[in-house]
C-alpha positions as semicolon CSV with decimal commas, in nm:
position;residue;x (nm);y (nm);z (nm)
1;M;9,823;14,389;13,079
2;K;10,104;14,249;12,860
3;L;10,207;13,904;12,747
4;G;10,537;13,821;12,913
5;V;10,789;13,540;12,954
6;F;11,038;13,448;13,225
7;T;11,346;13,413;13,004
8;T;11,526;13,148;13,212
9;L;11,374;12,880;12,988
10;L;11,587;13,025;12,706
11;S;11,910;13,037;12,905
12;D;12,091;12,843;12,632
13;R;12,045;13,142;12,398
14;S;12,200;13,484;12,408
15;L;11,977;13,769;12,521
16;D;11,953;13,895;12,164
17;D;11,858;13,552;12,027
18;A;11,608;13,494;12,307
19;L;11,436;13,829;12,257
20;S;11,431;13,787;11,880
21;F;11,260;13,450;11,925
22;L;11,007;13,590;12,174
23;H;10,938;13,904;11,972
24;K;10,841;13,694;11,670
25;K;10,591;13,512;11,891
26;G;10,429;13,838;12,001
27;V;10,577;13,859;12,350
28;E;10,580;14,214;12,488
29;A;10,750;14,184;12,828
30;I;11,025;13,982;12,990
31;E;11,120;13,879;13,340
32;I;11,497;13,849;13,376
33;G;11,689;13,618;13,608
34;C;11,966;13,789;13,804
35;G;12,100;13,505;14,017
36;G;11,995;13,238;14,261
37;Y;11,789;12,955;14,113
38;P;11,706;13,150;13,790
39;G;12,074;13,199;13,709
40;T;12,238;13,493;13,531
41;A;12,235;13,385;13,165
42;H;12,077;13,710;13,043
43;A;12,179;13,959;13,313
44;D;12,463;13,924;13,560
45;P;12,444;14,210;13,812
46;A;12,806;14,156;13,915
47;I;12,904;14,252;13,558
48;L;12,633;14,503;13,464
49;L;12,682;14,709;13,779
50;Q;13,051;14,755;13,707
51;D;13,048;14,795;13,329
52;T;12,846;15,088;13,200
53;A;12,900;14,990;12,836
54;K;12,763;14,640;12,891
55;R;12,468;14,777;13,088
56;T;12,392;15,018;12,805
57;A;12,416;14,732;12,555
58;F;12,175;14,527;12,768
59;Q;11,922;14,810;12,770
60;A;11,966;14,863;12,396
61;T;11,894;14,497;12,327
62;V;11,571;14,510;12,528
63;A;11,469;14,832;12,349
64;K;11,560;14,684;12,009
65;Y;11,275;14,437;12,044
66;N;11,037;14,688;12,203
67;M;11,023;14,488;12,525
68;T;10,951;14,602;12,878
69;I;11,097;14,432;13,186
70;S;10,826;14,321;13,430
71;G;11,072;14,242;13,706
72;L;11,417;14,114;13,798
73;S;11,420;13,773;13,965
74;C;11,671;13,625;14,206
75;H;11,484;13,346;14,383
76;C;11,705;13,217;14,663
77;N;11,712;13,154;15,039
78;P;11,885;13,441;15,221
79;L;11,772;13,289;15,554
80;H;11,944;12,955;15,499
81;P;12,099;12,820;15,822
82;N;12,425;12,755;15,636
83;A;12,592;13,093;15,676
84;E;12,776;13,078;15,344
85;V;12,461;12,987;15,149
86;A;12,275;13,270;15,321
87;R;12,558;13,517;15,253
88;Q;12,565;13,436;14,883
89;A;12,185;13,463;14,856
90;D;12,184;13,796;15,038
91;E;12,457;13,931;14,809
92;T;12,257;13,815;14,506
93;L;11,951;14,000;14,631
94;T;12,155;14,312;14,711
95;R;12,313;14,322;14,365
96;T;11,975;14,266;14,200
97;I;11,827;14,561;14,389
98;L;12,119;14,782;14,289
99;L;12,083;14,677;13,926
100;A;11,709;14,746;13,937
101;E;11,791;15,098;14,054
102;K;12,025;15,148;13,758
103;L;11,765;15,013;13,514
104;N;11,473;15,201;13,671
105;I;11,287;14,878;13,756
106;R;11,073;14,873;14,069
107;V;10,990;14,501;14,108
108;I;11,218;14,229;14,245
109;N;11,091;13,869;14,254
110;T;11,233;13,627;14,509
111;F;11,144;13,386;14,792
112;S;11,086;13,476;15,155
113;G;11,348;13,221;15,258
114;C;11,330;12,961;15,531
115;P;11,562;12,929;15,832
116;G;11,640;12,613;16,024
117;D;11,487;12,530;16,360
118;S;11,753;12,717;16,559
119;A;12,082;12,902;16,526
120;A;12,258;12,564;16,535
121;A;12,065;12,416;16,240
122;Q;12,228;12,299;15,917
123;Y;11,925;12,277;15,687
124;P;11,598;12,472;15,644
125;N;11,297;12,354;15,841
126;W;10,955;12,419;15,686
127;V;10,688;12,378;15,953
128;T;10,352;12,253;15,823
129;C;10,160;12,153;16,137
130;P;10,104;12,293;16,487
131;W;10,172;11,981;16,694
132;P;10,380;11,854;16,869
133;E;10,439;12,184;17,046
134;D;10,802;12,191;16,931
135;F;10,681;12,321;16,596
136;Q;10,525;12,629;16,751
137;T;10,856;12,706;16,919
138;V;11,034;12,673;16,585
139;L;10,783;12,899;16,410
140;Q;10,810;13,167;16,677
141;W;11,189;13,168;16,651
142;Q;11,190;13,169;16,270
143;W;10,950;13,461;16,237
144;Q;11,052;13,682;16,527
145;E;11,428;13,626;16,531
146;V;11,508;13,573;16,163
147;L;11,237;13,635;15,903
148;I;11,089;13,968;16,017
149;P;11,421;14,132;16,115
150;Y;11,582;14,031;15,784
151;W;11,303;14,167;15,565
152;K;11,270;14,489;15,763
153;K;11,635;14,557;15,692
154;K;11,621;14,445;15,329
155;T;11,308;14,638;15,234
156;A;11,455;14,952;15,387
157;F;11,765;14,901;15,172
158;A;11,552;14,843;14,862
159;K;11,341;15,151;14,928
160;A;11,655;15,361;14,969
161;H;11,752;15,247;14,618
162;A;11,418;15,327;14,451
163;V;11,288;14,968;14,458
164;D;10,956;14,967;14,641
165;K;10,816;14,628;14,538
166;I;10,974;14,311;14,672
167;A;10,749;14,037;14,533
168;L;10,777;13,716;14,733
169;E;10,670;13,406;14,544
170;M;10,440;13,206;14,771
171;H;10,620;12,873;14,751
172;P;10,591;12,572;14,983
173;G;10,922;12,504;15,153
174;F;10,960;12,870;15,249
175;C;10,804;13,073;15,529
176;V;10,575;13,258;15,289
177;Y;10,376;12,996;15,099
178;N;10,015;13,125;15,092
179;P;9,824;13,456;15,116
180;E;9,796;13,435;15,495
181;T;10,171;13,410;15,551
182;A;10,239;13,674;15,283
183;L;10,005;13,925;15,445
184;K;10,135;13,840;15,792
185;L;10,491;13,927;15,687
186;R;10,375;14,236;15,497
187;Q;10,193;14,363;15,807
188;A;10,506;14,313;16,018
189;V;10,748;14,465;15,765
190;G;10,568;14,719;15,547
191;P;10,398;14,782;15,212
192;E;10,718;14,728;15,014
193;L;10,660;14,353;15,058
194;G;10,403;14,189;14,833
195;V;10,374;13,878;14,620
196;N;10,474;13,733;14,288
197;F;10,148;13,543;14,234
198;D;10,211;13,198;14,086
199;P;9,885;12,998;14,074
200;S;10,068;12,669;14,021
201;H;10,198;12,657;14,378
202;L;9,860;12,745;14,521
203;I;9,647;12,506;14,316
204;W;9,798;12,191;14,464
205;Q;9,759;12,329;14,815
206;G;9,384;12,352;14,756
207;I;9,383;12,733;14,736
208;D;9,140;12,903;14,498
209;P;9,352;13,150;14,294
210;V;9,057;13,384;14,233
211;I;8,979;13,423;14,602
212;A;9,349;13,461;14,680
213;I;9,390;13,731;14,413
214;K;9,095;13,926;14,554
215;N;9,229;13,915;14,909
216;L;9,580;14,015;14,808
217;G;9,444;14,279;14,571
218;K;9,240;14,442;14,844
219;A;9,562;14,475;15,044
220;G;9,751;14,618;14,745
221;A;9,994;14,331;14,777
222;L;9,998;14,169;14,430
223;F;10,305;14,301;14,245
224;H;10,384;14,042;13,977
225;F;10,224;13,735;13,815
226;H;10,354;13,403;13,686
227;A;10,142;13,229;13,422
228;K;10,192;12,865;13,518
229;D;9,946;12,582;13,573
230;T;9,922;12,265;13,781
231;K;9,738;11,943;13,708
232;I;9,607;11,747;14,004
233;D;9,606;11,369;13,963
234;C;9,279;11,290;14,137
235;A;9,351;10,917;14,180
236;N;9,697;10,965;14,334
237;T;9,574;11,253;14,549
238;A;9,274;11,054;14,670
239;C;9,515;10,788;14,793
240;N;9,813;10,990;14,914
241;G;9,704;11,354;14,952
242;V;9,878;11,653;14,800
243;L;10,207;11,650;14,992
244;D;10,441;11,473;14,753
245;T;10,820;11,437;14,768
246;K;10,861;11,218;14,460
247;P;11,074;11,366;14,178
248;Y;10,896;11,591;13,930
249;S;10,998;11,342;13,662
250;D;10,782;11,068;13,820
251;E;10,470;11,208;13,652
252;M;10,274;10,882;13,656
253;N;10,284;10,846;14,035
254;R;10,286;11,204;14,159
255;S;9,979;11,368;14,314
256;W;10,028;11,670;14,089
257;I;10,261;11,806;13,823
258;F;10,329;12,149;13,676
259;R;10,169;12,210;13,335
260;T;10,175;12,488;13,081
261;V;9,872;12,715;13,110
262;G;9,556;12,550;12,979
263;Y;9,677;12,196;13,041
264;G;9,615;12,193;13,415
265;N;9,291;12,391;13,405
266;D;9,068;12,500;13,120
267;A;9,009;12,836;12,952
268;S;8,714;12,931;13,173
269;Y;8,930;12,880;13,483
270;W;9,201;13,107;13,344
271;K;8,952;13,365;13,216
272;E;8,825;13,404;13,572
273;I;9,180;13,446;13,703
274;I;9,260;13,713;13,445
275;S;8,926;13,891;13,496
276;T;9,000;13,905;13,868
277;L;9,342;14,055;13,798
278;V;9,166;14,328;13,599
279;L;8,918;14,370;13,885
280;I;9,195;14,447;14,136
281;G;9,370;14,685;13,894
282;F;9,673;14,467;13,817
283;D;9,863;14,627;13,529
284;N;10,189;14,434;13,498
285;S;10,252;14,144;13,260
286;L;10,146;13,779;13,267
287;S;10,492;13,625;13,285
288;I;10,493;13,271;13,145
289;E;10,704;13,033;13,352
290;H;10,727;12,705;13,162
291;E;10,808;12,403;13,379
292;D;10,587;12,144;13,209
293;S;10,776;11,812;13,216
294;L;10,551;11,663;12,945
295;M;10,641;11,923;12,681
296;S;10,951;12,059;12,515
297;I;11,049;12,419;12,583
298;N;10,932;12,530;12,240
299;E;10,599;12,348;12,244
300;G;10,513;12,434;12,605
301;L;10,600;12,801;12,556
302;S;10,424;12,825;12,219
303;K;10,105;12,667;12,353
304;A;10,112;12,898;12,655
305;I;10,148;13,205;12,432
306;D;9,863;13,095;12,205
307;F;9,639;13,012;12,500
308;L;9,698;13,340;12,682
309;R;9,638;13,543;12,366
310;E;9,283;13,408;12,365
311;V;9,202;13,467;12,731
312;M;9,392;13,788;12,811
313;I;9,219;14,123;12,858
314;R;9,446;14,378;12,695
315;E;9,259;14,705;12,669
316;K;9,186;14,946;12,950
317;K;8,827;14,909;13,063
318;D;8,585;15,186;12,976
319;A;8,344;15,360;13,207
320;I;8,010;15,183;13,248
321;W;7,838;15,345;12,952
322;W;7,508;15,157;12,964
323;A;7,385;15,273;13,306
């Protein structure tokens, strides 16, 4: 298990400057954005796929700082009902897969996507309740006509290009938002689909990350991990529940906010998460994703690095020598 960082938080720096900064802090692995919401500040597949010299320079920079790449990320919505938005997202995912093949990287992080309520829709429609019955009709159409066919085709493409781990981040607003929906899609599509496990999106839904990790681990479906925390505001939640559409900047009134690791939940909470990752045999990096609105980039990242150093389990476990 390695200490990693999702480098989008350093998009204002060159790749060399970003890796130099992270290397000095003891970071061993990086997750690189390749389009979609993460952007292409450190790796643009449209350029790297066409220019061998620039691709070689990219690899040399990563090697210069003795880093490994935990995954390429292109979070987007390839199922968007706006055809042009969907086309661009699909092209982003395709290019990211092709770049992963060139770089010998097996893990792609993205979202499952979310269609509208019909072929005539203009905006995505995330269904969160079973009644009125219209919602069941929408869900059936989304899964059977759009979601499953798309991912069957895309995972086959990825597998043909030596990428056998499409890690869907379980994120509310998209069809895959919890372990149940992740495993449902995996069962329909195949073992190439798994998850990028981000506890922060599960915590506010009331999901226990440890139990979720065990269930996904038993299925062999946990491919990547984001180290990110969430703080529940008990008073606001007690009044308004956890569904909250207020801006992330309205920290005082929100039911929950994202925090750097250790500021949403304590060390014992995170030690149990990490121990459970070891239990299921997870051997990728803990990729810090810093979206704490109460801290600067430097402070939030630095505190996350220091915190994880104390709670991580780095060495391979030995055989049980005492019995």
